[in-house]
C-alpha positions in Angstrom: -123.6 -22.6 -109.6 -127.0 -21.3 -108.8 -128.9 -19.5 -111.6 -130.0 -16.0 -111.0 -133.1 -14.2 -112.1 -133.0 -11.7 -115.0 -132.6 -8.1 -114.3 -135.8 -6.5 -113.1 -137.3 -3.6 -115.0 -137.2 -1.6 -111.7 -133.4 -1.7 -111.5 -132.0 -2.3 -115.0 -128.7 -0.8 -114.3 -127.8 -2.8 -111.1 -125.3 -5.1 -112.8 -123.3 -2.2 -114.0 -122.6 -1.1 -110.4 -122.0 -4.6 -108.9 -118.5 -5.3 -107.8 -117.2 -8.4 -105.9 -119.6 -8.3 -103.0 -118.3 -10.9 -100.6 -114.9 -11.1 -98.9 -114.8 -14.1 -96.7 -112.9 -13.8 -93.4 -112.3 -16.2 -90.6 -111.7 -19.9 -90.3 -114.2 -22.7 -90.0 -113.7 -24.7 -86.8 -115.5 -27.6 -85.2 -117.8 -27.0 -82.2 -118.9 -29.4 -79.5 -121.0 -32.5 -80.4 -124.4 -30.7 -80.0 -123.3 -27.5 -81.8 -123.0 -26.4 -85.4 -119.7 -25.7 -87.0 -118.5 -22.2 -86.4 -119.1 -20.4 -89.7 -116.8 -17.7 -91.0 -118.0 -14.1 -90.9 -119.1 -13.0 -94.4 -118.3 -9.4 -95.2 -120.7 -8.7 -98.1 -122.4 -5.7 -99.5 -125.8 -7.4 -99.4 -125.7 -9.9 -96.5 -122.8 -8.9 -94.3 -122.9 -11.2 -91.3 -120.9 -8.9 -89.1 -124.0 -6.7 -88.8 -127.8 -7.2 -89.1 -127.7 -5.4 -92.5 -129.3 -7.3 -95.4 -130.4 -6.3 -98.9 -133.0 -8.2 -100.9 -134.3 -7.5 -104.4 -138.0 -7.9 -103.6 -139.3 -8.0 -107.2 -136.7 -10.7 -108.0 -137.8 -12.7 -104.9 -141.4 -12.5 -106.0 -140.5 -13.9 -109.4 -138.1 -16.5 -108.1 -139.3 -20.2 -107.9 -138.2 -21.8 -104.6 -136.8 -25.3 -105.2 -136.3 -26.6 -101.6 -135.9 -30.4 -101.4 -134.3 -33.4 -99.7 -135.2 -32.4 -96.1 -133.6 -34.8 -93.6 -134.1 -35.2 -89.8 -130.5 -35.5 -88.9 -130.2 -35.4 -85.1 -132.6 -35.3 -82.2 -131.9 -32.1 -80.3 -134.6 -32.3 -77.6 -137.4 -34.6 -76.5 -140.2 -33.8 -74.1 -143.6 -35.4 -73.4 -145.2 -33.1 -76.0 -142.6 -32.7 -78.8 -139.4 -33.7 -80.5 -137.0 -31.1 -81.8 -134.8 -32.2 -84.7 -131.7 -30.8 -86.3 -132.5 -30.7 -90.0 -130.8 -30.2 -93.3 -132.2 -29.5 -96.8 -131.2 -28.2 -100.2 -132.2 -25.1 -101.9 -130.9 -23.1 -104.9 -127.6 -25.0 -104.9 -126.9 -24.7 -101.2 -127.0 -27.2 -98.4 -128.9 -25.5 -95.6 -129.6 -26.4 -92.0 -132.1 -25.6 -89.3 -134.4 -27.1 -86.6 -137.8 -28.7 -86.8 -140.1 -29.1 -83.8 -142.7 -31.9 -84.2 -145.5 -32.5 -81.8 -145.8 -36.0 -80.4 -148.9 -38.0 -80.7 -151.3 -38.4 -83.6 -152.9 -35.9 -86.0 -151.7 -33.1 -88.2 -150.6 -29.9 -86.7 -150.4 -26.3 -88.0 -147.0 -24.8 -88.8 -145.2 -21.7 -87.5 -142.1 -20.8 -89.6 -139.6 -18.8 -87.5 -137.1 -16.3 -88.9 -134.3 -15.7 -86.3 -132.5 -12.5 -85.6 -128.9 -11.5 -85.9 -126.0 -13.1 -84.1 -122.4 -13.3 -85.1 -121.9 -16.6 -86.9 -119.3 -17.8 -84.4 -121.8 -17.4 -81.6 -124.8 -18.8 -83.5 -125.6 -22.5 -83.2 -127.9 -24.6 -85.3 -131.6 -23.6 -84.6 -130.7 -21.0 -82.0 -132.0 -17.4 -81.4 -135.7 -18.1 -80.7 -135.5 -21.4 -78.7 -137.6 -20.3 -75.8 -140.4 -19.1 -78.1 -140.2 -22.3 -80.2 -140.3 -24.5 -77.1 -143.5 -22.7 -75.9 -145.1 -23.1 -79.3 -144.0 -26.8 -79.5 -145.7 -27.4 -76.1 -148.9 -26.0 -77.5 -149.0 -28.3 -80.4 -147.5 -26.3 -83.2 -145.0 -27.6 -85.7 -142.1 -25.1 -85.7 -139.8 -24.8 -88.7 -136.6 -22.8 -88.0 -134.2 -22.3 -91.0 -130.7 -21.2 -90.2 -130.3 -19.3 -93.5 -127.1 -19.5 -95.6 -123.9 -18.5 -93.8 -125.4 -19.5 -90.4 -125.4 -22.7 -88.3 -124.2 -25.6 -90.5 -125.4 -24.1 -93.7 -123.2 -23.5 -96.7 -121.3 -20.2 -96.8 -122.3 -18.2 -99.9 -119.8 -18.0 -102.7 -117.8 -14.7 -103.0 -119.2 -13.7 -106.4 -121.1 -10.6 -107.4 -124.9 -10.8 -106.9 -127.0 -8.4 -109.1 -130.3 -9.5 -107.5 -129.7 -10.7 -104.0 -132.4 -13.0 -102.7 -130.7 -14.1 -99.5 -132.3 -15.2 -96.3 -136.0 -15.1 -97.4 -135.1 -17.3 -100.3 -133.7 -19.9 -97.8 -136.9 -19.6 -95.7 -139.1 -20.2 -98.7 -136.9 -23.2 -99.8 -137.4 -24.6 -96.2 -141.2 -24.5 -96.6 -141.0 -26.2 -100.0 -138.6 -28.8 -98.7 -141.0 -29.5 -95.7 -143.9 -29.8 -98.1 -142.0 -32.3 -100.2 -141.0 -34.3 -97.1 -144.7 -35.2 -96.5 -144.3 -35.7 -92.8 -147.5 -37.1 -91.2 -147.6 -34.5 -88.3 -147.4 -31.5 -90.6 -150.4 -29.5 -92.0 -148.8 -26.9 -94.3 -152.3 -25.7 -95.4 -152.2 -23.9 -92.0 -148.9 -22.0 -91.9 -147.9 -18.7 -90.4 -144.7 -16.7 -89.9 -142.9 -15.3 -86.9 -139.9 -13.0 -87.4 -137.7 -11.5 -84.7 -135.3 -8.6 -85.2 -133.4 -9.1 -88.4 -135.8 -12.1 -89.0 -138.7 -9.7 -88.9 -137.5 -8.3 -92.2 -136.9 -11.8 -93.5 -140.4 -12.9 -92.5 -142.0 -9.8 -94.0 -140.1 -10.3 -97.3 -141.2 -13.9 -97.5 -144.8 -13.0 -96.8 -144.8 -10.3 -99.5 -143.2 -12.8 -102.0 -145.7 -15.6 -101.2 -148.7 -14.2 -99.5 -150.8 -17.2 -100.5 -148.6 -19.6 -98.4 -149.2 -17.9 -95.0 -152.3 -17.2 -93.0 -150.7 -14.7 -90.7 -147.5 -12.8 -89.8 -146.1 -11.9 -86.3 -143.2 -9.4 -86.0 -141.2 -9.2 -82.8 -138.7 -6.3 -82.3 -138.4 -6.1 -86.0 -135.9 -4.2 -88.2 -137.3 -1.5 -90.5 -139.3 -2.3 -93.6 -137.2 0.4 -95.3 -133.8 -0.7 -96.7 -132.3 2.7 -96.4 -133.2 3.0 -92.7 -131.5 -0.3 -92.0 -128.4 0.8 -93.9 -128.2 4.1 -92.0 -128.5 2.1 -88.7 -125.8 -0.4 -89.4 -123.6 0.5 -92.4 -121.4 3.1 -90.7 -119.8 5.8 -92.9 -116.1 5.4 -93.6 -116.1 1.6 -93.1 -115.1 -1.0 -95.6 -118.7 -2.3 -95.6 -120.0 1.2 -96.4 -117.6 1.4 -99.4 -118.7 -2.0 -100.7 -122.4 -1.1 -100.4 -121.9 2.3 -102.1 -119.9 0.7 -104.9 -122.3 -2.1 -105.5 -125.7 -0.4 -104.9 -125.1 3.3 -104.5 -127.4 5.0 -101.9 -131.1 5.7 -101.7 -130.3 9.1 -103.3 -128.0 8.0 -106.1 -129.9 4.8 -107.0 -133.5 5.4 -105.8 -135.1 2.7 -108.0 -132.7 0.1 -106.6 -133.4 1.0 -103.0 -137.1 1.1 -103.7 -136.9 -2.4 -104.9 -134.9 -3.4 -101.8 -137.5 -2.0 -99.4 -140.2 -4.4 -98.6 -142.3 -1.4 -97.5 -142.7 -0.7 -101.3 -144.7 -3.9 -101.7 -146.9 -4.2 -98.6 -150.1 -4.1 -100.7 -149.3 -7.7 -101.7 -150.2 -8.9 -98.2 -153.9 -8.0 -98.8 -156.0 -9.0 -95.7 -153.3 -11.2 -94.1 -153.5 -10.6 -90.3 -150.4 -9.0 -88.9 -149.4 -8.8 -85.2 -146.6 -6.4 -84.2 -144.8 -6.5 -80.8 -142.0 -4.1 -79.8 -140.4 -2.8 -76.6 -140.4 0.9 -75.8 -136.8 0.7 -74.6 -135.4 -1.1 -77.6 -132.0 0.5 -78.5 -131.2 -1.9 -81.3 -134.3 -1.6 -83.4 -136.3 1.5 -82.4 -140.0 1.1 -81.8 -140.6 3.8 -84.4 -139.8 1.3 -87.1 -142.6 -1.0 -86.1 -145.0 2.0 -85.7 -144.2 3.1 -89.2 -144.7 -0.5 -90.6 -148.0 -0.7 -88.9 -149.1 2.7 -90.3 -148.1 1.6 -93.8 -149.9 -1.7 -93.5 -153.1 -0.1 -92.3 -152.9 2.3 -95.3 -153.0 -0.7 -97.5 -156.0 -2.2 -95.7 -154.1 -5.0 -93.9 -155.5 -5.8 -90.5 -152.8 -5.0 -87.9 -152.7 -5.4 -84.1 -149.8 -3.6 -82.4 -148.5 -4.0 -78.9 -145.9 -1.7 -77.2 -144.2 -3.2 -74.1 -143.2 -0.5 -71.7 -139.6 -0.7 -70.5 -138.8 -3.8 -72.6 -135.6 -3.8 -74.6 -134.8 -5.8 -77.7 -135.0 -9.1 -76.0 -138.2 -9.3 -73.9 -137.8 -10.4 -70.3 -140.3 -9.2 -67.7 -143.3 -9.2 -70.0 -142.2 -12.1 -72.2 -145.0 -14.4 -70.7 -147.6 -11.7 -71.8 -146.0 -11.6 -75.2 -146.1 -15.4 -75.6 -149.8 -15.5 -74.5 -150.6 -13.0 -77.2 -148.4 -14.9 -79.7 -150.1 -18.2 -79.0 -153.5 -16.7 -79.2 -152.7 -15.1 -82.5 -151.5 -18.3 -84.1 -154.4 -20.3 -82.7 -156.8 -17.8 -84.3 -155.2 -17.6 -87.8 -154.3 -21.3 -88.0 -157.6 -22.8 -86.7 
């Protein structure tokens, strides 16, 4: 069983209020030959996979030591004249985790973009999916792209149904992926030049990872991101009167009844840790899933800390960019070329 960090000073009473957080539902079934197994939905108070809601103890994540290892190139997913894209697996914190790795073809060492994917129901999510068109474009331009599936997704292990006082969740899996890639010592990979891209739910994951390990990353790009405030995300997706709301309330209270806990779960409370890391934020004005106001608030809070931020509003674009996606990708590529040169 994975060890857990000690209770943080910010939330000493968390364990008192933790109940059994995870009730697993659904049946694991086999998919087609090029698809991951269909994972069961996890109905948990901290990482419920039936919604984009996640909860992470940020101080615990900062203290936690990632132990990713044993990265394996398991299956070739795609081959072009410019890159190979592999299905990968690795180990981290007692879990077997999966993902995808795009490796440029030819000689030399290439900079790395770590991609944190957004929400999809586990039964519809396949290994390495969610940002494939963005990853393909980055692979064509000579970037290594590391895409962890996270626990409970793709072919990764499903988290055990035991109480978690200090959830570390998906950013823990992302950081383990970086460590596993470092230990793999692949000749194409230059991890001294690494940046993050997070989309939707993955925007929160990428921001949490950047706050936890700012020295690992040269830049952060957020695309249609969730809020940096845990309570705002809970209000959006944890609907009153549902079983999930009851589990969250019993385990973690609310931002009113347990303010210290929700402060620790809000990455907005720790944005000063990013220092002068460049951040690029992209959001559509017609996004009905993650309102653009969330990104505007994150940008304002980052600037207040002295972090350099560039923001781009895409008029008429919804959560998943379409018409202006080429413009977005031109800006994305330019950002990564600049911060990873």
